C-alpha positions in Angstrom: 92.1 64.2 84.7 90.1 66.1 82.0 88.1 69.1 83.2 85.8 71.5 81.5 84.1 74.7 82.6 81.1 75.8 81.9 80.1 79.9 82.0 79.0 82.1 79.5 81.9 84.5 80.6 85.9 84.0 81.1 88.8 86.3 80.7 89.4 88.9 79.7 86.4 90.1 79.9 85.8 92.0 83.0 82.5 89.9 84.6 83.5 88.5 88.0 82.1 85.1 87.1 84.7 85.0 83.7 87.9 86.2 86.1 86.3 83.3 88.7 86.3 80.8 86.1 89.5 82.0 84.9 91.3 81.6 88.4 90.5 78.2 88.9 90.7 76.8 85.6 94.4 78.2 85.3 94.9 76.8 88.9 94.3 73.5 87.5 96.0 73.6 84.5 98.9 74.4 86.3 98.5 71.1 88.6 98.6 69.3 84.7 95.0 68.2 84.4 93.5 68.5 81.0 91.0 71.8 81.4 88.8 73.0 79.0 86.8 76.0 79.2 83.2 76.5 77.5 82.4 80.4 76.9 80.6 83.1 75.0 82.4 84.9 72.4 80.4 88.1 73.1 80.5 89.4 76.8 80.4 92.8 79.5 82.5 94.0 76.8 84.3 93.6 73.3 87.4 92.1 73.4 89.6 91.7 70.4 90.3 88.5 68.6 94.0 87.6 69.4 93.0 88.3 73.3 90.5 85.7 73.1 92.4 82.9 72.8 94.7 81.2 75.8 98.5 80.2 75.6 98.4 78.6 78.7 99.6 74.9 78.4 97.0 72.4 79.2 94.3 75.0 78.6 91.7 75.2 75.8 89.1 78.1 75.6 86.5 77.2 73.6 84.7 80.4 72.6 80.9 79.6 71.4 79.8 81.7 68.5 76.5 83.8 69.8 75.3 87.0 67.5 76.5 89.3 70.5 73.2 91.3 70.4 73.9 93.4 73.3 71.6 94.1 76.4 69.9 96.5 74.4 66.2 94.5 75.5 65.6 91.6 76.9 64.3 89.8 73.7 67.8 90.5 72.0 69.5 89.5 75.3 67.5 86.0 75.5 68.5 85.0 71.7 71.9 85.6 72.5 71.4 83.3 75.7 69.5 80.7 73.5 71.9 80.5 70.7 74.5 80.3 73.6 72.3 77.1 74.6 71.9 75.4 72.1 75.9 76.1 70.9 77.2 74.3 74.3 74.8 71.9 73.8 76.4 70.7 70.5 79.7 70.9 71.9 79.4 69.1 75.0 77.6 66.4 72.7 80.6 66.3 70.5 83.5 66.4 73.8 85.2 63.7 74.4 84.9 62.0 77.6 85.3 64.4 80.4 86.1 63.2 84.1 84.6 66.7 85.9 82.4 69.0 84.2 82.2 72.3 86.4 79.3 74.2 85.5 78.1 77.8 86.5 74.4 79.2 86.6 75.7 81.9 83.8 73.1 81.8 82.1 70.9 80.0 84.3 70.3 76.1 83.6 73.6 75.9 81.2 74.2 73.1 83.6 72.0 70.8 81.6 74.3 71.2 79.0 76.7 69.0 81.3 74.4 66.9 82.5 73.8 66.1 78.7 77.6 65.4 78.4 76.8 63.0 81.3 74.2 61.4 80.4 76.6 60.0 77.5 79.5 59.3 79.6 78.4 58.3 83.1 81.1 57.9 84.6 81.7 61.7 84.3 81.0 63.7 87.2 78.8 67.0 87.0 79.2 69.8 89.8 77.4 72.8 89.9 79.1 75.7 90.9 75.6 78.1 91.7 76.5 82.0 91.7 72.3 82.8 91.0 69.3 81.2 92.4 66.6 80.5 89.8 63.5 81.5 89.7 64.3 82.7 92.9 65.7 86.1 92.2 63.7 86.4 89.4 60.1 85.9 91.9 61.8 88.5 94.0 62.8 90.8 91.5 59.6 91.1 89.8 60.4 89.6 86.9 58.3 86.8 86.9 55.4 86.0 88.4 55.8 84.2 92.2 54.8 81.0 91.6 53.3 81.4 88.4 53.9 78.5 85.3 57.2 79.7 84.3 58.6 79.6 87.8 57.2 76.3 88.2 58.6 74.9 85.2 61.6 76.3 86.9 61.2 74.6 89.7 60.6 71.4 88.1 64.0 72.0 85.9 65.6 72.2 89.0 65.0 69.6 90.9 65.6 67.2 87.4 69.2 69.0 87.2 70.0 68.3 90.8 69.1 64.7 90.4 71.9 64.7 87.8 74.6 66.5 89.7 77.7 64.9 91.8 78.8 67.8 93.7 77.3 71.3 94.6 79.0 73.8 95.4 77.4 77.4 97.1 78.5 81.0 97.8 77.1 80.7 101.3 75.9 78.5 104.0 72.4 80.7 103.7 72.7 79.5 99.9 73.1 76.0 100.6 70.2 76.0 102.9 67.5 77.6 100.4 68.9 75.4 97.7 68.1 72.2 99.9 65.0 71.2 99.0 66.3 70.4 95.9 68.9 67.7 97.0 67.8 67.1 100.5 65.9 63.4 99.3 68.4 60.8 99.8 68.7 58.9 96.4 68.2 54.8 96.3 71.6 53.8 97.8 71.0 56.3 100.7 73.7 58.9 99.9 73.1 62.6 100.0 74.5 65.5 97.5 78.0 66.7 98.6 77.4 70.1 99.1 80.8 72.5 99.8 80.9 76.3 100.8 83.7 78.4 98.9 83.3 82.4 99.1 84.1 84.7 96.0 87.6 86.2 96.9 90.1 88.2 95.5 93.7 87.7 94.2 96.2 88.0 96.6 98.9 89.3 93.9 95.9 92.1 93.7 96.1 93.1 97.5 99.5 93.1 98.3 99.7 94.1 102.3 101.0 97.6 102.9 101.0 98.4 99.3 101.2 102.2 99.3 98.4 103.9 96.7 98.6 107.3 95.6 95.8 110.1 97.2 92.5 109.4 95.5 92.0 112.7 93.8 88.1 112.5 94.9 89.8 113.3 98.2 89.9 117.1 97.7 86.7 117.6 95.4 84.8 116.1 97.6 86.0 117.6 100.9 86.9 114.3 102.6 90.1 115.4 104.1 89.7 115.2 108.1 86.3 113.0 107.5 85.4 109.4 108.5 84.4 108.0 105.5 81.8 105.3 105.0 82.1 103.9 101.6 79.8 101.9 99.9 81.1 100.5 96.3 79.6 98.4 93.5 76.0 98.4 92.7 73.2 99.3 94.3 70.2 97.1 93.1 67.0 95.6 93.9 68.8 93.4 96.3 70.1 96.2 98.5 68.2 98.2 101.1 69.5 101.9 102.6 66.6 102.9 104.7 68.5 102.2 107.5 71.5 103.7 106.5 69.8 107.0 105.6 68.5 106.8 108.8 71.7 106.5 110.7 72.7 109.5 108.4 70.5 112.2 109.5 71.9 111.6 113.1 75.4 112.0 112.2 74.4 114.5 109.6 76.6 117.2 112.6 79.4 115.5 112.8 81.9 115.0 110.4 80.9 111.5 108.9 80.4 111.3 104.7 78.3 108.5 103.5 79.9 108.0 100.1 78.3 105.9 97.5 80.3 105.1 94.0 78.7 102.8 91.9 75.6 102.1 89.8 72.2 100.7 89.7 68.8 101.3 90.3 68.4 102.4 93.5 71.7 104.9 93.2 69.0 107.4 92.4 66.9 107.0 94.8 69.7 107.3 97.5 70.5 110.5 96.1 66.7 111.7 96.0 66.0 110.6 99.2 69.4 112.5 100.5 68.3 115.3 99.5 64.7 115.8 100.6 66.2 114.9 104.4 69.0 117.8 103.4 71.8 115.3 104.0 74.7 116.9 102.2 77.2 114.4 103.7 75.2 111.7 101.4 77.2 111.4 98.4 76.9 109.2 95.3 79.1 109.2 92.1 79.3 106.7 89.4 81.9 104.1 88.7 85.5 105.1 88.9 88.1 104.1 86.5 89.3 100.6 87.8 92.8 102.3 88.3 91.1 104.3 90.6 89.1 102.2 93.0 92.3 101.2 95.4 93.0 104.9 95.8 88.9 105.2 96.3 89.0 102.3 99.0 92.3 104.1 100.4 90.1 106.9 101.0 87.0 104.7 102.8 87.1 104.6 106.8 84.7 101.5 106.9 82.8 99.7 104.4 78.9 100.0 104.2 77.5 96.8 102.8 73.2 95.9 102.5 71.2 93.1 101.9 67.5 92.8 101.7 66.3 90.4 104.2 64.4 88.4 101.5 67.4 88.1 99.3 69.3 85.9 102.1 70.4 82.7 100.2 69.6 84.5 96.7 72.3 86.6 96.6 75.8 86.7 98.3 77.4 90.2 98.2 80.7 89.8 96.3 81.9 93.2 97.5 83.1 91.8 100.9 86.0 90.7 99.9 87.8 93.5 98.2 86.9 95.8 101.4 88.5 93.1 103.8 91.7 93.1 101.5 92.0 96.6 101.8 91.9 96.6 105.8 88.5 97.9 105.8 86.1 97.1 108.3 82.6 96.3 107.6 79.5 97.7 108.5 76.9 95.2 107.4 73.0 96.0 107.5 71.0 93.0 106.5 70.0 89.6 107.8 72.0 87.1 109.8 73.6 84.2 108.2 74.7 85.6 104.8 78.2 85.6 103.8 79.0 89.1 105.1 77.1 88.3 108.6 79.4 85.1 108.7 82.8 87.1 107.9 82.2 89.9 110.7 81.1 86.9 113.2 83.8 85.1 112.6 86.5 87.6 112.4 84.8 90.2 114.3 85.7 92.7 111.9 83.5 95.0 111.8 79.4 95.7 113.1 76.5 93.3 111.6 72.9 94.9 112.5 69.7 94.5 111.2 66.9 97.2 108.9 65.4 99.5 111.3 68.3 99.3 113.8 69.7 103.0 112.8 71.2 103.3 116.4 73.9 100.4 116.3 74.9 102.0 112.9 75.5 105.5 115.0 77.0 103.9 117.9 79.4 101.7 115.9 80.9 104.7 113.4 81.1 107.2 117.1 83.4 104.6 118.6 85.4 104.6 115.9 85.9 108.3 115.8 86.6 108.1 119.3 88.7 105.5 119.5 91.8 105.4 117.0 93.5 102.2 118.1 90.0 100.3 117.7 89.9 101.4 114.3 93.1 100.3 113.8 92.3 97.2 115.5 89.3 96.4 113.5 91.3 97.3 110.0 93.6 94.7 110.8 91.1 92.2 112.0 89.6 92.7 108.4 93.0 92.0 106.1 93.8 89.0 108.5 89.9 87.7 107.5 90.9 87.9 104.0 94.3 86.6 104.3 92.7 83.6 106.0 89.7 82.7 104.2 88.8 85.3 101.1 91.7 85.2 98.8 92.3 82.5 95.6 95.2 81.0 97.7 92.6 79.1 100.6 90.0 78.7 97.7 91.8 76.9 95.4 92.4 75.0 97.9 89.0 74.2 98.3 88.2 73.2 94.9 91.1 71.0 95.3 89.6 69.2 97.8 86.3 69.1 95.8 88.2 67.6 92.7 90.3 64.8 94.8 86.8 64.0 96.8 85.2 63.3 92.9 
């Protein structure tokens, strides 16, 4: 079977979507399929030319030329996007007939290049592997006027695109529900668009069970020894909320608890400022760590904090949950019901799922784990069990195989 993946990023680029695409593409190539990946030469980081090619049998990576203007301004980013769109469309027009095209949403609407290929080759199956919901995310972020002309054009483009899809892959049920209005109507044959939920994942090989790691230097530098560490790692952007967490931190300021935020995003400075204004010296913010220190920092955590704004349900699917489960960290989730994180906590009983404005359950959860090492240990085991059974590459690839078999 001939399969093409379309995504702006591909390994060795560090972009998560590039790594995920590589995992699936390489897996199908190992199974004997003829796999093509169409990606940009530019990315999150610049790569040497010899690292840009793939030597795996049955796998060809087509690097599309772009001017690589970077992300210094919206204009530069848009020019890079536009060139990638045009060059990808041309490549798909000249590509020999594919059996399946799997397009991601980086950049938005690049799946239309796959739709163009399908117009020329009717037997080709087009699948959308949805990571981001546009224009919804842009409207919520304030990047465009809600219900404005541009948003209406994008909604129209979505409806036309979804009419051409043969399969939709979403990250959680909330995302599938959000997108339902695009594909809920039956076609002339009465058949509905198949939808499969496949959460993102981490590689089992990167998180071997009971793997020992060196003590993170931050344990001594930040005075974390003997303290219960509530660890937040990753982006602190507009899709996340921290007011309830800070309220809980204020209630726990006289107890041996540290709230450690490692990462970046526009709300990191906001959290640091609020913590300082409240006199919360046990709330610490730090920038992103070098990759080799991440497992060490995670090992220093007592539980993992994940938040999601209520209005981002279905629009965003926090990906940090998978690594935290792999590290055996109980999950402390503050956000709406029905998200991928809420699903994980509820299904595997591996932490606490609570709502914004409810600080008391957070305080009670942390105190209960400090008071009962056995309970804490049991939750760690449940977190790792959740990763082993649902959120690793082995499980995800089986689901992709099933989708392909049904195409």
